[in-house]
Each structure stands twice: as structure tokens, then as C-alpha cells.
C-alpha positions in Angstrom: 4.5 12.5 3.0 0.9 13.5 3.6 -1.0 10.3 3.8 -3.0 10.8 7.0 -6.2 11.0 5.0 -5.7 7.3 4.2 -6.7 5.3 7.2 -7.1 1.6 7.5 -10.3 0.1 9.0 -10.3 0.4 12.7 -9.6 -2.2 15.3 -13.3 -3.2 15.1 -12.6 -5.0 11.9 -10.0 -7.1 13.6 -12.3 -7.9 16.5 -15.1 -8.9 14.2 -12.8 -10.9 12.0 -11.4 -12.8 14.9 -14.9 -14.0 15.7 -15.4 -15.3 12.2 -12.4 -17.6 12.0 -10.7 -20.1 14.3 -7.1 -20.2 15.5 -5.1 -22.9 13.9 -2.6 -25.1 15.8 -0.8 -26.5 12.7 -0.8 -25.0 9.3 1.0 -24.3 6.0 4.7 -24.4 5.6 6.3 -21.1 6.2 9.1 -19.3 4.3 12.7 -20.3 4.9 14.7 -17.7 6.8 15.5 -14.6 4.8 18.7 -12.6 5.3 18.0 -9.9 7.9 19.8 -7.0 9.5 19.3 -7.9 13.2 18.2 -5.1 15.4 19.5 -4.5 18.8 16.6 -5.0 21.3 18.7 -3.4 24.0 18.6 -0.2 22.0 14.9 0.1 22.8 13.5 0.0 26.3 9.7 -0.3 25.8 7.3 0.1 28.6 5.3 -3.1 28.5 1.6 -2.7 29.4 0.2 -4.7 32.3 -0.7 -8.3 31.3 -4.3 -9.4 31.0 -5.3 -7.8 27.7 -8.0 -9.7 25.8 -6.4 -11.6 22.9 -8.5 -12.2 19.9 -6.2 -15.0 18.6 -5.0 -15.6 15.1 -6.7 -15.3 11.8 -6.1 -18.1 9.3 -8.8 -17.5 6.8 -12.0 -15.5 6.3 -15.7 -16.5 5.9 -15.9 -19.3 3.4 -19.2 -18.1 2.1 -17.6 -15.0 0.6 -16.4 -15.1 -3.0 -13.3 -13.2 -2.1 -9.6 -14.1 -1.5 -6.9 -12.0 0.2 -3.5 -12.0 -1.4 -1.0 -10.9 1.3 2.6 -10.0 0.7 5.8 -10.0 2.7 6.9 -6.4 2.1 10.6 -6.4 1.3 13.1 -6.9 -1.6 13.9 -5.0 -4.7 11.5 -2.0 -5.0 11.6 -2.2 -8.8 10.1 -5.7 -8.6 7.6 -4.5 -6.1 6.5 -1.7 -8.4 6.1 -4.2 -11.3 3.9 -6.4 -9.1 1.7 -3.4 -8.0 1.3 -2.5 -11.7 0.2 -6.1 -12.5 -2.3 -6.0 -9.7 -3.6 -2.6 -10.7 -4.1 -3.7 -14.3 -6.5 -6.4 -13.0 -8.3 -4.1 -10.6 -7.3 -6.2 -7.7 -6.5 -5.1 -4.1 -3.8 -6.6 -1.9 -2.5 -6.4 1.7 1.2 -5.8 2.2 2.8 -6.7 5.6 6.0 -4.6 5.5 9.3 -5.2 7.2 10.4 -2.0 9.0 13.9 -2.0 7.7 12.5 -2.1 4.1 10.3 0.9 4.9 13.3 2.7 6.3 15.2 2.1 3.0 12.2 2.6 0.7 9.8 5.0 2.4 8.1 5.9 -0.8 6.7 2.4 -1.1 4.2 3.1 1.7 2.6 5.8 -0.5 2.6 3.7 -3.6 0.9 0.9 -1.8 -1.8 3.0 -0.2 -2.4 5.2 -3.3 -3.2 2.0 -5.2 -6.1 1.2 -2.9 -4.2 -1.5 -1.0 -3.5 -1.8 2.7 -0.3 -1.8 4.7 0.5 -3.7 7.8 3.3 -4.8 10.1 5.8 -7.7 9.6 8.2 -6.7 12.4 11.2 -4.4 12.1 14.0 -6.8 11.2 12.2 -10.1 10.1 14.0 -12.1 12.7 12.6 -15.3 14.4 10.2 -13.6 16.7 9.1 -16.8 18.3 12.6 -17.3 19.8 12.7 -13.8 21.3 12.0 -12.6 24.9 8.7 -10.8 25.3 10.6 -7.5 25.6 12.5 -8.1 22.4 9.4 -9.3 20.5 7.5 -6.2 21.7 10.4 -4.0 20.4 10.3 -5.7 17.0 6.6 -5.1 16.6 6.6 -1.6 18.1 9.5 -0.3 16.0 7.8 -1.3 12.8 4.5 0.1 14.0 6.3 3.4 14.6 7.6 3.4 11.1 4.1 2.9 9.7 2.7 5.6 11.9 5.3 8.1 10.8 4.8 7.3 7.1 1.0 6.9 7.0 -0.5 8.2 10.3 -1.6 4.7 11.3 0.1 1.5 12.5 -2.3 -0.4 10.3 -4.8 -3.0 11.2 -2.8 -6.2 10.7 0.3 -7.7 12.2 2.0 -10.9 10.8 4.8 -12.5 12.9 8.1 -13.1 11.2 9.8 -16.5 10.6 6.8 -18.4 11.9 3.4 -19.2 10.3 1.6 -19.0 13.6 1.7 -16.7 16.6 2.2 -18.3 20.0 0.7 -16.8 23.1 3.7 -14.6 23.8 3.6 -13.1 20.3 -0.2 -12.5 20.5 0.2 -10.8 23.8 2.9 -8.4 22.6 1.0 -7.7 19.3 -2.0 -6.8 21.4 0.1 -4.6 23.7 1.2 -2.6 20.6 -2.4 -2.3 19.4 -3.0 -5.2 17.0 -6.2 -7.1 18.0 -5.3 -10.2 16.0 -2.3 -11.8 14.4 -2.6 -12.7 10.7 -1.7 -16.1 9.4 -2.8 -17.8 6.1 -4.3 -21.0 4.8 -2.6 -21.0 1.3 1.2 -20.8 0.9 2.4 -19.8 -2.6 5.9 -20.9 -1.8 7.1 -18.1 -4.1 10.0 -17.3 -1.8 11.6 -20.6 -3.1 11.5 -19.2 -6.6 10.0 -22.4 -8.1 9.0 -20.6 -11.3 5.8 -18.8 -12.3 3.9 -22.0 -13.3 4.5 -23.6 -9.9 3.5 -20.4 -8.1 0.2 -20.3 -10.0 -0.5 -24.0 -9.3 0.3 -23.5 -5.6 -2.2 -20.6 -5.2 -5.0 -22.0 -7.4 -4.8 -25.5 -5.9 -5.5 -24.2 -2.4 -7.5 -21.0 -2.8 -11.2 -21.0 -2.1 -13.7 -18.5 -0.8 -12.3 -16.7 2.3 -8.7 -17.8 1.7 -5.7 -15.8 2.8 -2.7 -16.4 0.6 0.9 -15.8 1.6 3.1 -14.3 -1.1 6.2 -12.1 -1.4 7.4 -8.9 -3.0 10.9 -9.0 -4.4 10.6 -12.2 -6.5 10.2 -11.8 -10.3 8.5 -15.1 -10.7 5.6 -13.8 -8.5 5.2 -10.8 -10.8 5.1 -13.1 -13.9 2.6 -15.4 -12.2 0.2 -12.7 -11.1 -1.9 -12.3 -14.2 -2.5 -16.0 -14.4 -3.3 -16.2 -10.7 -5.9 -13.4 -10.9 -7.4 -14.8 -14.1 -7.6 -18.2 -12.4 -9.3 -16.8 -9.4 -11.7 -14.9 -11.6 -12.6 -18.0 -13.5 -13.8 -19.5 -10.2 -15.8 -16.4 -9.4 -13.3 -15.3 -6.8 -12.0 -11.7 -6.4 -8.8 -10.5 -4.8 -9.5 -8.0 -2.0 -7.7 -6.6 1.0 -7.8 -8.5 4.3 -10.0 -5.8 5.8 -12.5 -6.2 3.0 -12.5 -10.0 3.3 -13.1 -9.9 7.1 -15.2 -6.8 7.4 -18.9 -6.7 7.9 
């Protein structure tokens, strides 16, 4: 797949963004564990770089003065549902950020092209979506690096953004290993749609619109039909407030 012409913003965007937002010690409720196919960290023996790399921290939201919101999606689940969501977003002229699980990209490699061709951006959500905060540094590094390699093979880039799996916030160990792989900041969020609980489209719309304001980063998921149904009302509701859905790189860029 020839996608190398499509590059994400460079790491400068991540560095600039990290200066614009503060790390958060406690935050929104995160998704319940999803079924995963656990990888074998012993199968990979990464060379860990020397410690001491500068860590830019964790991004929870963007500049509040901007009239933009970033809708970010856990990239996994039924590809047919994902395609429907991408169509709904395209119909509204919106842009999103997808943090993909590596095993999903392995099973659905064409999704990388569909996401990028729609003007969206693609990032890293670990290889197997296991509890990264409970791993050793070596295993956490392998989880991030394996997904990064999938992204590189499919798109020519590891992407700008990394979101840890099974935790809303990155601890110091996770931030260190993400930096070692090449991600300047870990991406969290300040609004949780709770769509992974399948509460129904109306509840998803309420959860997003109740919390979203300028600069917000919203956590959402592919693979849930209720999210697809809710998307037009979410985008209309944001628009009624003068807010536009953009990628994380646009939200945080200069």
C-alpha cells in the first residue's frame, strides 16, 4: 500500500502541544477491559535506549481558546461498523484521530488507508490492548514498538500520537517507554463518551455534549453501532456551539 506521501505532523507538534496543556493526575473514567489476544513479550527482545530522555508528559486537552474539539477513537472492532462511522464523519466534513490496536491493523490492514485517505490521522494504541500499566518496562516497550512497526509498514510513519491501553493516564514508566519508541507525549482526554458501554445513542450524545468545550479531547470507540448512530447529533451539537471536530494535530498545532 503506497501511503508514504501521507505523513503526520512531526514530533514538533507533540512538543509544542505538551507545552500548551498540563498533565493530569486524576481524570475521566476509562473503558472497561476489552477482550484481547495477549501477545508474548518474550517473543520480542527490544533494545531499550539509555534512560534520561526528556519526557513531555501527558496531553489531556488542547488550548481552551480554540473553537475546536478532537474526537479520538479506539481503533478496533467490526470493520463494517468502522466504515459506517467514517462515512458519517465524512458527510459532516469532520476530521478525527484514530488510535489503532496493532492486532486490528494486522487483521484489517486496509483500514489504515481508509482512515488516512479521509483526511484523518492514525496513531498507536498498543499491539494487544492489554493493561500496559501492569507490565514491566520491557513488555510495555514491546507493546508500543510492535504497534509502531505495524503503522510504519502500512503508512511509512509511526504516527504522532500514542495512547496507553487499559488506563486513562500514563505513568512515568509508560511515558518513558513511549518516548523511547519515538512518541513525545502520551494522549489522554478530558471527555469520556462511555460509548464502549453501549448505553444507547442518546446517552452517548449527552455524554459528549455535556463535557465538550473548546480544546476538548473526547474518547470514543470504533466497533459500536450506537456511536455511529450518535455521530450526526454529536457533530450537529458541536456545530451549534461554534465548535468544529478536527484532528489532534490540528487542535494542538501552531
